[in-house]
C-alpha positions as CSV (number, residue, x, y, z in Angstrom):
1,M,21.5,27.5,-22.8
2,T,20.1,24.1,-21.3
3,Q,21.5,23.3,-18.1
4,P,24.1,19.8,-18.0
5,T,22.3,16.4,-16.6
6,R,23.6,15.3,-13.4
7,S,25.2,12.4,-15.0
8,Q,26.8,15.1,-17.4
9,T,28.1,17.2,-14.4
10,F,29.2,14.3,-12.8
11,F,31.5,12.4,-15.8
12,N,33.2,16.1,-17.1
13,E,33.5,17.3,-13.7
14,D,37.3,19.1,-13.7
15,G,40.7,17.6,-12.1
16,V,41.0,14.3,-10.5
17,A,37.4,13.9,-9.4
18,G,36.2,13.6,-13.2
19,L,39.1,11.6,-13.9
20,T,37.9,9.3,-11.2
21,H,34.6,9.0,-12.1
22,R,35.3,8.1,-15.8
23,A,38.1,5.6,-14.9
24,F,36.3,3.8,-12.6
25,T,33.1,3.7,-14.8
26,A,35.3,2.1,-17.5
27,A,36.6,-0.8,-15.1
28,M,32.8,-1.9,-15.6
29,G,33.4,-2.1,-19.5
30,Y,31.4,1.3,-20.3
31,D,33.5,4.3,-22.5
32,S,32.9,7.5,-23.1
33,N,30.1,7.1,-25.7
34,D,28.0,5.6,-23.1
35,M,29.1,8.2,-20.3
36,S,27.3,10.7,-22.5
37,R,24.3,9.2,-22.4
38,P,21.6,9.7,-19.8
39,L,22.1,7.9,-16.5
40,I,19.5,5.6,-15.5
41,G,19.1,4.1,-12.3
42,I,17.1,0.7,-11.8
43,G,15.9,0.2,-8.4
44,N,15.1,-3.1,-7.4
45,T,13.8,-4.4,-4.1
46,W,14.5,-8.2,-5.2
47,S,15.1,-10.3,-2.5
48,E,15.3,-14.3,-1.8
49,L,13.6,-12.9,1.8
50,N,10.2,-11.5,-0.1
51,N,8.9,-13.8,-2.4
52,C,6.6,-11.3,-4.1
53,N,9.8,-9.7,-5.2
54,A,11.8,-12.7,-6.2
55,H,11.4,-12.4,-9.9
56,L,12.7,-8.9,-10.2
57,R,15.7,-9.9,-11.5
58,Q,14.2,-10.9,-14.6
59,L,12.4,-7.6,-14.8
60,A,15.4,-5.6,-14.4
61,E,17.0,-7.0,-17.5
62,A,13.9,-5.8,-19.4
63,V,14.2,-2.5,-18.1
64,K,17.9,-2.1,-19.1
65,R,17.3,-3.3,-22.8
66,G,14.8,-0.6,-23.0
67,V,17.1,2.0,-21.5
68,L,19.5,0.7,-24.1
69,Q,17.0,0.9,-27.0
70,A,16.4,4.4,-26.4
71,G,20.0,5.7,-25.8
72,G,20.2,5.8,-21.9
73,L,23.1,3.9,-20.2
74,P,21.0,1.7,-17.2
75,L,22.7,0.8,-13.9
76,E,20.9,-1.5,-11.7
77,F,21.1,-0.8,-7.7
78,P,19.4,-2.4,-4.7
79,T,17.1,-1.1,-2.2
80,I,15.7,-2.5,1.0
81,S,12.9,-5.3,0.3
82,L,10.0,-5.5,2.4
83,G,8.1,-8.5,2.4
84,E,5.1,-9.3,4.4
85,I,5.8,-13.0,5.0
86,Y,9.1,-13.0,6.4
87,L,9.6,-9.8,8.1
88,S,9.0,-9.3,11.5
89,P,7.3,-7.7,13.5
90,T,5.8,-6.1,10.6
91,S,6.9,-4.4,7.2
92,M,5.3,-1.6,8.4
93,L,7.8,-0.8,10.5
94,Y,10.3,-0.8,7.9
95,R,8.7,1.2,5.4
96,N,9.9,4.6,6.2
97,L,13.4,3.1,6.1
98,A,13.1,1.8,2.7
99,A,11.9,5.3,1.8
100,M,15.1,6.7,3.4
101,D,17.0,4.2,1.4
102,T,15.6,4.8,-2.3
103,E,15.6,8.7,-1.8
104,E,19.5,8.7,-0.6
105,M,20.5,6.3,-3.4
106,V,18.8,8.4,-6.0
107,R,19.9,11.8,-4.4
108,G,23.7,10.4,-3.8
109,N,24.4,8.9,-7.3
110,P,24.5,10.8,-10.3
111,L,21.0,9.7,-12.0
112,D,19.1,11.8,-14.6
113,G,15.7,9.2,-14.0
114,V,15.1,6.0,-12.1
115,V,12.8,3.3,-13.0
116,L,11.7,1.7,-9.3
117,L,10.7,-1.9,-9.5
118,T,8.5,-2.9,-6.4
119,N,5.6,-5.6,-5.9
120,C,4.8,-6.3,-1.8
121,D,2.6,-4.2,-0.2
122,K,5.2,-1.5,1.5
123,T,8.1,-1.6,-1.2
124,T,5.5,0.4,-3.7
125,P,4.6,3.1,-1.4
126,A,8.2,2.9,0.3
127,A,10.1,3.5,-3.3
128,L,7.3,6.4,-4.2
129,M,7.9,8.6,-1.3
130,G,11.5,8.3,-1.6
131,A,11.2,9.5,-5.4
132,A,8.9,12.1,-4.6
133,S,11.2,13.5,-2.1
134,A,14.1,13.7,-4.3
135,D,12.2,14.7,-7.6
136,I,14.1,13.2,-10.7
137,P,11.8,11.9,-13.3
138,T,10.7,8.2,-11.9
139,I,8.7,5.6,-13.3
140,M,7.1,2.9,-11.0
141,L,7.4,-0.8,-12.3
142,S,5.3,-3.5,-10.4
143,G,6.1,-7.4,-10.9
144,G,2.4,-8.0,-11.2
145,P,0.0,-10.2,-9.4
146,M,0.3,-14.1,-8.7
147,L,-2.1,-16.3,-11.1
148,N,-5.1,-17.5,-9.7
149,G,-4.9,-20.6,-7.3
150,H,-7.1,-23.6,-7.9
151,Y,-8.5,-26.2,-5.7
152,N,-11.3,-28.9,-6.3
153,G,-13.1,-26.3,-9.1
154,E,-12.7,-23.4,-6.7
155,I,-10.6,-20.4,-7.8
156,L,-8.6,-19.6,-4.8
157,G,-7.1,-16.0,-3.7
158,A,-3.9,-15.3,-1.4
159,C,-4.6,-14.3,1.6
160,T,-8.5,-13.9,1.7
161,D,-8.9,-17.8,1.3
162,C,-5.8,-18.4,4.1
163,R,-8.0,-16.6,6.7
164,R,-11.2,-18.4,5.2
165,Y,-10.1,-21.7,5.3
166,T,-8.0,-21.3,8.7
167,A,-11.6,-20.1,9.9
168,E,-13.1,-23.1,8.9
169,F,-10.3,-25.5,9.6
170,Q,-10.7,-24.0,13.3
171,A,-14.5,-24.5,13.4
172,G,-14.0,-28.3,12.5
173,A,-16.0,-27.5,9.5
174,I,-13.1,-28.8,6.9
175,T,-10.6,-31.4,7.5
176,A,-6.6,-31.5,7.9
177,E,-6.4,-32.8,4.3
178,T,-8.6,-30.7,3.0
179,Y,-6.6,-27.9,4.7
180,Q,-3.5,-28.9,3.6
181,A,-4.7,-29.3,0.1
182,V,-5.5,-25.6,0.1
183,E,-2.2,-25.1,1.2
184,E,-0.2,-26.9,-1.8
185,N,-2.7,-25.2,-4.5
186,L,-2.9,-21.4,-3.3
187,V,0.2,-19.9,-4.7
188,R,1.3,-21.4,-8.0
189,S,3.5,-18.5,-9.7
190,A,5.6,-15.3,-8.7
191,G,3.8,-12.1,-7.9
192,H,2.2,-10.5,-5.3
193,C,-1.6,-11.3,-3.9
194,M,-3.8,-12.0,-6.5
195,V,-7.0,-10.4,-4.8
196,M,-7.4,-6.7,-4.3
197,G,-5.2,-6.5,-1.3
198,T,-2.7,-3.8,-0.2
199,A,-0.1,-4.8,-3.2
200,S,-2.8,-5.0,-5.8
201,T,-4.4,-2.1,-4.4
202,M,-1.3,0.2,-4.6
203,N,0.3,-1.1,-7.5
204,S,-2.9,-0.1,-9.4
205,L,-3.3,3.2,-7.6
206,M,0.1,4.0,-9.4
207,E,-1.5,4.0,-12.8
208,A,-4.3,6.8,-11.4
209,L,-1.6,8.9,-9.9
210,G,0.3,9.0,-13.4
211,I,3.7,7.9,-12.2
212,A,3.0,4.0,-13.9
213,L,2.6,3.3,-17.0
214,P,-0.6,1.6,-18.4
215,G,-1.2,-2.1,-17.3
216,N,1.2,-1.5,-14.2
217,G,-1.5,-2.8,-11.9
218,A,-2.8,-6.0,-13.2
219,I,-0.8,-7.6,-16.0
220,P,-0.1,-11.1,-14.1
221,A,3.5,-11.8,-12.9
222,A,4.0,-14.8,-15.1
223,D,2.5,-13.2,-18.1
224,S,5.1,-11.9,-20.9
225,R,3.3,-8.7,-21.3
226,R,4.7,-7.7,-17.6
227,T,8.2,-8.5,-19.4
228,R,7.0,-6.1,-22.5
229,L,5.5,-3.1,-19.8
230,A,9.2,-3.5,-18.1
231,Q,11.2,-3.2,-21.2
232,A,8.7,-0.1,-22.2
233,A,9.4,1.7,-18.8
234,G,12.9,1.5,-19.5
235,R,12.3,3.3,-23.0
236,Q,10.0,5.8,-22.0
237,I,12.1,7.1,-18.6
238,V,14.7,8.4,-21.2
239,E,12.2,10.0,-22.8
240,L,11.1,11.5,-19.6
241,V,14.6,12.7,-18.6
242,K,14.7,14.5,-21.6
243,A,11.4,16.2,-21.0
244,D,12.1,17.0,-17.4
245,I,9.0,15.5,-16.5
246,R,9.3,14.9,-12.8
247,P,7.2,13.7,-10.0
248,S,6.4,17.3,-8.8
249,R,4.7,17.8,-12.2
250,I,2.7,14.3,-11.6
251,L,1.9,14.0,-8.2
252,T,-0.7,16.7,-7.9
253,A,-3.8,17.1,-5.7
254,E,-5.8,16.5,-8.8
255,A,-3.8,13.1,-9.2
256,F,-4.3,12.1,-5.7
257,D,-8.1,12.8,-6.3
258,N,-7.8,10.5,-8.8
259,A,-6.2,7.9,-6.9
260,I,-8.6,7.8,-4.0
261,R,-11.4,7.6,-6.6
262,L,-10.0,4.6,-8.2
263,L,-9.3,3.3,-4.5
264,H,-12.9,3.7,-3.7
265,A,-14.3,2.3,-7.4
266,L,-12.0,-1.2,-6.8
267,G,-13.1,-1.7,-3.1
268,G,-9.3,-1.4,-2.5
269,S,-7.3,-1.8,0.5
270,T,-7.6,0.2,3.9
271,N,-3.8,0.5,3.9
272,A,-4.0,2.9,1.3
273,V,-5.8,5.6,3.5
274,V,-2.0,5.3,5.4
275,H,0.2,5.0,2.2
276,L,-1.6,8.2,-0.1
277,P,-1.3,10.7,3.0
278,A,2.5,10.0,3.5
279,I,3.3,10.0,-0.3
280,A,1.1,13.0,-0.6
281,G,3.2,14.6,2.3
282,R,6.5,14.3,0.6
283,A,4.7,15.8,-2.4
284,G,3.7,18.8,-0.9
285,V,-0.2,17.8,-1.5
286,D,-2.3,18.2,1.7
287,L,-4.7,14.7,1.8
288,P,-6.6,15.0,4.9
289,L,-8.7,11.9,5.9
290,S,-12.1,13.8,5.2
291,R,-11.0,13.6,1.6
292,F,-11.1,10.1,1.5
293,D,-14.7,10.0,3.1
294,E,-16.1,13.1,0.5
295,L,-14.8,11.2,-2.7
296,S,-16.5,7.9,-1.5
297,R,-19.7,9.0,-1.0
298,T,-19.4,10.3,-4.8
299,T,-17.4,7.3,-6.2
300,P,-19.2,4.1,-7.0
301,L,-17.8,0.4,-6.2
302,I,-17.4,-0.6,-10.0
303,A,-15.1,-3.4,-9.6
304,N,-16.2,-7.0,-8.9
305,M,-13.2,-8.2,-7.0
306,R,-12.2,-10.1,-3.7
307,P,-12.5,-9.7,-1.0
308,T,-15.6,-7.5,-1.4
309,G,-16.6,-9.3,-5.0
310,Q,-16.0,-12.4,-6.7
311,Y,-13.1,-12.0,-8.9
312,Q,-9.0,-12.0,-9.0
313,M,-6.5,-9.8,-10.2
314,E,-6.1,-12.0,-13.4
315,D,-9.4,-11.7,-13.9
316,L,-9.6,-8.1,-14.1
317,F,-6.7,-8.3,-16.5
318,Y,-8.7,-10.1,-18.6
319,A,-11.7,-8.1,-18.6
320,G,-9.7,-4.9,-19.6
321,G,-7.0,-4.3,-16.6
322,I,-6.8,-0.8,-14.5
323,P,-7.1,1.3,-17.8
324,A,-10.5,0.2,-18.6
325,V,-11.7,0.8,-15.0
326,L,-10.1,4.2,-15.4
327,K,-12.1,4.7,-18.7
328,N,-15.5,3.7,-17.1
329,L,-14.4,6.3,-14.2
330,L,-13.6,9.1,-16.5
331,P,-16.4,11.3,-16.0
332,L,-15.3,11.6,-12.1
333,L,-11.5,11.9,-12.6
334,N,-9.2,14.7,-13.7
335,G,-8.5,13.3,-17.0
336,D,-5.7,16.0,-17.9
337,A,-3.8,15.2,-15.1
338,L,-0.3,14.5,-16.8
339,T,1.3,11.0,-16.6
340,V,4.5,9.4,-17.1
341,T,3.7,8.8,-20.9
342,G,3.8,12.5,-21.4
343,T,0.3,12.4,-22.0
344,T,-2.8,12.7,-19.9
345,L,-4.5,10.2,-17.9
346,A,-7.3,10.7,-20.2
347,E,-5.3,10.0,-23.5
348,N,-3.9,6.9,-21.7
349,V,-6.8,5.3,-21.3
350,S,-8.6,6.2,-24.6
351,S,-8.5,3.1,-26.1
352,A,-9.3,0.8,-23.2
353,E,-12.2,-1.8,-23.4
354,V,-14.3,-3.5,-20.8
355,S,-14.6,-7.1,-22.1
356,N,-16.5,-8.4,-19.2
357,P,-19.1,-6.0,-17.7
358,E,-19.5,-8.6,-14.8
359,I,-16.1,-7.9,-13.3
360,I,-16.0,-4.3,-14.5
361,R,-19.3,-2.6,-14.2
362,S,-20.5,0.8,-15.7
363,L,-21.0,4.0,-13.3
364,D,-24.9,3.2,-14.6
365,D,-24.7,-0.2,-13.2
366,P,-22.3,-0.2,-10.2
367,L,-22.0,-2.9,-7.5
368,A,-22.9,-0.3,-4.8
369,A,-23.7,3.6,-5.2
370,E,-20.8,4.3,-2.9
371,G,-17.2,3.3,-2.7
372,G,-15.5,0.6,-0.8
373,L,-14.5,2.8,2.3
374,S,-15.6,5.0,5.1
375,I,-14.0,7.4,7.6
376,L,-15.4,7.3,11.1
377,R,-15.5,9.9,13.7
378,G,-16.2,10.3,17.2
379,N,-15.2,10.2,20.4
380,L,-13.6,7.0,20.2
381,A,-11.5,8.3,17.2
382,P,-11.6,12.0,17.6
383,D,-8.7,11.9,14.8
384,G,-10.5,9.1,12.7
385,A,-10.6,5.7,11.8
386,V,-11.4,3.7,8.7
387,I,-13.8,0.5,7.8
388,K,-14.1,-1.3,4.6
389,H,-17.5,-1.5,4.9
390,A,-17.9,-3.7,1.2
391,A,-16.2,-6.0,2.7
392,A,-18.3,-6.4,5.8
393,T,-21.5,-8.0,6.8
394,P,-24.1,-5.5,6.3
395,V,-26.2,-6.1,9.5
396,L,-23.1,-4.9,11.5
397,L,-22.4,-1.7,10.1
398,R,-25.1,-0.6,12.7
399,H,-24.2,-2.2,15.6
400,S,-23.9,-1.2,19.6
401,G,-22.7,-4.0,22.1
402,P,-20.3,-4.6,25.0
403,A,-16.6,-4.3,24.6
404,L,-14.3,-7.0,25.1
405,V,-11.0,-5.7,25.8
406,F,-7.6,-7.2,24.6
407,K,-4.7,-4.8,25.8
408,D,-2.0,-5.6,23.3
409,V,-1.4,-8.5,20.5
410,A,0.0,-10.7,23.2
411,D,-3.1,-10.7,25.4
412,L,-5.0,-11.2,22.0
413,K,-3.3,-14.2,21.7
414,A,-3.2,-15.8,25.0
415,R,-6.9,-15.6,25.6
416,V,-8.9,-15.1,22.1
417,H,-9.7,-19.0,21.7
418,D,-9.9,-19.8,25.5
419,P,-13.1,-21.6,25.9
420,A,-13.9,-19.9,28.7
421,L,-13.7,-16.5,27.0
422,D,-16.9,-14.5,28.4
423,V,-18.0,-13.8,24.6
424,T,-21.0,-13.6,22.5
425,K,-21.4,-12.7,19.0
426,D,-22.5,-9.3,20.1
427,H,-19.7,-8.0,21.9
428,V,-17.3,-5.5,19.9
429,L,-13.8,-6.7,20.2
430,V,-11.3,-4.4,21.0
431,L,-7.5,-4.4,20.5
432,Q,-5.2,-1.7,21.9
433,N,-1.7,-0.7,21.7
434,A,-1.3,-1.9,17.9
435,G,-0.9,1.6,16.4
436,P,2.2,2.9,14.8
437,V,3.8,3.4,18.4
438,G,2.4,0.7,20.5
439,G,2.3,-2.2,17.9
440,P,5.2,-1.4,17.4
441,G,4.8,-0.4,13.6
442,M,1.0,-0.8,13.3
443,P,1.3,-4.4,12.5
444,E,-1.9,-6.4,10.6
445,V,-3.6,-7.5,13.6
446,G,-6.7,-5.3,13.2
447,N,-8.6,-8.1,12.1
448,L,-9.1,-10.1,15.6
449,P,-9.9,-13.5,14.7
450,I,-13.2,-14.7,15.7
451,P,-13.0,-16.7,19.1
452,Q,-13.0,-20.5,18.2
453,K,-15.9,-20.8,20.4
454,L,-17.9,-18.6,18.0
455,L,-16.6,-20.3,15.2
456,K,-18.3,-23.4,16.1
457,Q,-21.2,-22.1,16.7
458,G,-21.5,-20.4,12.9
459,V,-20.2,-17.3,14.0
460,R,-17.9,-15.5,10.6
461,D,-18.0,-11.9,11.7
462,M,-18.3,-9.7,14.6
463,V,-17.4,-5.7,14.8
464,R,-13.7,-5.3,15.6
465,I,-11.9,-2.3,16.7
466,S,-8.3,-1.4,16.9
467,D,-5.4,1.5,16.0
468,G,-3.7,-1.4,13.9
469,R,-3.9,-2.5,10.5
470,M,-5.2,-5.5,8.5
471,S,-4.1,-6.6,5.3
472,G,-5.9,-5.7,2.4
473,T,-6.5,-9.0,1.8
474,S,-8.8,-9.3,4.8
475,Y,-12.6,-9.0,5.2
476,G,-14.9,-8.4,8.2
477,A,-16.7,-5.8,10.2
478,I,-13.5,-4.4,11.2
479,V,-12.8,-0.8,12.2
480,L,-8.8,0.5,12.1
481,H,-6.5,3.2,12.4
482,V,-8.3,4.4,15.3
483,A,-6.2,8.1,16.1
484,P,-5.3,8.8,18.4
485,E,-3.6,5.3,18.8
486,A,-3.8,4.2,22.6
487,A,0.1,3.8,23.2
488,L,-0.3,7.8,23.2
489,G,-3.4,8.1,25.6
490,G,-6.1,8.4,23.0
491,P,-9.3,7.4,23.9
492,L,-9.0,3.5,22.9
493,A,-7.0,3.2,25.8
494,L,-9.5,4.1,28.1
495,V,-12.2,1.5,27.0
496,E,-12.6,-1.1,29.4
497,D,-14.8,-4.6,29.3
498,G,-18.3,-3.9,29.1
499,D,-18.4,-0.4,27.9
500,I,-21.0,0.0,25.0
501,I,-19.7,0.8,21.9
502,E,-21.5,2.4,19.1
503,L,-20.6,1.8,15.6
504,D,-22.8,3.6,12.5
505,V,-21.4,3.4,8.9
506,P,-24.0,5.2,7.6
507,E,-23.6,8.1,9.8
508,R,-19.9,7.9,9.8
509,R,-19.9,7.8,13.8
510,L,-18.0,5.4,16.4
511,R,-18.7,6.3,20.0
512,L,-17.9,4.9,23.5
513,R,-21.1,5.1,25.7
514,V,-19.1,6.5,28.7
515,S,-19.4,10.3,30.4
516,D,-16.7,12.6,30.0
517,D,-16.3,12.5,33.7
518,D,-15.5,9.1,33.8
519,L,-13.2,8.9,30.8
520,A,-11.2,11.8,32.8
521,K,-10.8,9.8,35.7
522,R,-9.6,6.7,33.7
523,R,-7.1,9.1,32.1
524,A,-5.8,10.4,35.1
525,K,-4.7,6.9,36.0
526,W,-3.7,5.8,32.6
527,V,-0.2,5.1,32.5
528,A,1.8,4.7,29.2
529,P,3.1,1.5,28.0
530,P,7.2,1.2,28.0
531,P,8.9,2.1,24.7
532,A,9.4,-1.2,22.6
533,F,13.0,0.2,21.7
534,G,15.9,1.5,23.5
535,R,18.3,2.2,20.5
536,G,18.7,2.1,16.9
537,Y,16.3,2.2,14.1
538,G,13.4,1.1,16.4
539,Q,14.2,4.6,19.0
540,L,14.1,6.7,15.9
541,Y,11.1,5.3,14.8
542,L,9.3,5.7,18.1
543,R,10.4,9.3,18.3
544,S,9.7,10.3,14.6
545,V,6.5,8.7,13.7
546,N,3.3,10.5,12.6
547,Q,-0.2,9.1,13.3
548,A,-2.3,7.3,10.7
549,P,-3.9,10.4,9.2
550,Q,-0.8,11.9,8.7
551,G,0.7,8.3,6.6
552,C,2.8,7.3,9.5
553,D,5.9,8.7,7.7
554,F,8.7,10.3,10.0
555,D,8.3,13.9,10.8
556,F,11.5,14.8,9.8
557,L,10.9,13.2,6.1
558,R,7.7,15.1,5.2
559,G,8.5,17.5,2.2
560,R,10.4,17.8,-1.3
561,D,13.9,18.3,-1.5
562,P,14.7,18.0,-5.1
563,A,18.2,16.5,-5.7
564,G,20.7,18.7,-7.6
565,P,24.0,18.2,-9.1
566,V,26.5,15.6,-7.5
567,W,30.0,16.6,-6.9
568,Q,32.5,14.8,-4.7
569,P,35.1,17.0,-2.9
570,K,38.2,15.4,-4.2
571,F,41.4,17.1,-5.1
């Protein structure tokens, strides 16, 4: 005998509980026929405080249409919205809170399935982390990327060109009028950043994981096909409920390998190296940093995407989108992995075609033989660090130089552009106390600005090292996520001005040329910085957050606890 669904249990409960559930639902205009259908939740991260997600109301309506077409009952609910532009000190501080919100709303309400609407960087991993733990049928749906910006015959991309033009302005290479014109022409539609930043990366990886419909990654936000995709997601979630296809059947070790392969092939964001382990930890999949490096060495870079290449998400969509990239990658992928279409990844991309081989290359004609990211280790990062070597100046991938140390973000802000700063292009800029605990929240400050005195000399890249993160839209010879972090007494905390640091990306090495004895003496004098929070969510965060290699999730949230029948003690 088929087990009743969660909503059937809820609406058919005996006594006053069942009566109350039915009567109050009827107050919203629904009748017994509606309440007999699969109840589909639409988790919406819409917010006017999150520009990337400000158009999700319209997509939610399209999802509802699809659910109704397939015979389900759609009910929309809000979840925390994390916007990079407005939220301080960093949206990453609240990713786990948003994941908790999603999980508990899914778990606590009588939902049979859920479509999760996301877009900006942290909303996507947060929602999937929560859904993976609650483990009811789920489809991820992103809001899509912005249209390309345009200025003076040049295509602009947020926020790669935010940084590039700011550096040129600080160097005195462009006028204030040009700088303002770029600002006015950069963002011209709804959606997330249109380069291969973190939002583009994570929403594309949802296709490789099999938890989103084909097209989720690249259809522009302003394109009507995004609305049609939302409607299709509404129809398909009802089918997933009928077939009882849950995230636990989709988010397998093979699916994570597929996502990592796509990450490398796209030259995607370093932030995925934090988010994927966090999602995997919820799914019960072991995903060490070493797996990222293993797959990088055997996955060519085939997508010509900024900031590592020349094109943007709108161009990628016209060239065939993520399905076309996956089809070219198929010989390296687990093509028989199950997806939310109810069929395999290989079947999903079987009809995809590349219309512009300059944007989506073949495995035989890649942009680079290896993927875009590398994992580094050494006495400066015993638990690992990451560099997006595809976006770095090649000559800096093997570099030794003296350290110039900034104790924290405040110190960096106060001194980096000081004309008296004793710095040359050969220095290695080091930022301490920007990690999960020290940041707090591991802010996107790892792309330390080039000192203005060097910008005026023509310098546009330097080796920079920190325990923080950087935006996926950033570029340069930037080493990130150094673990253990400085605030916990990791070796990064012991670096002093003038210490020689050796970076060797081909050998995957990051070394501090200081003897073990000297490091031990420094460690004996080291004092931990005071905690950033004394109460509330911040204190919970500091007490529970894991380090970057484990995805910065809370230690008590890892794992899956499938949502069971919903009941309420009413008598």
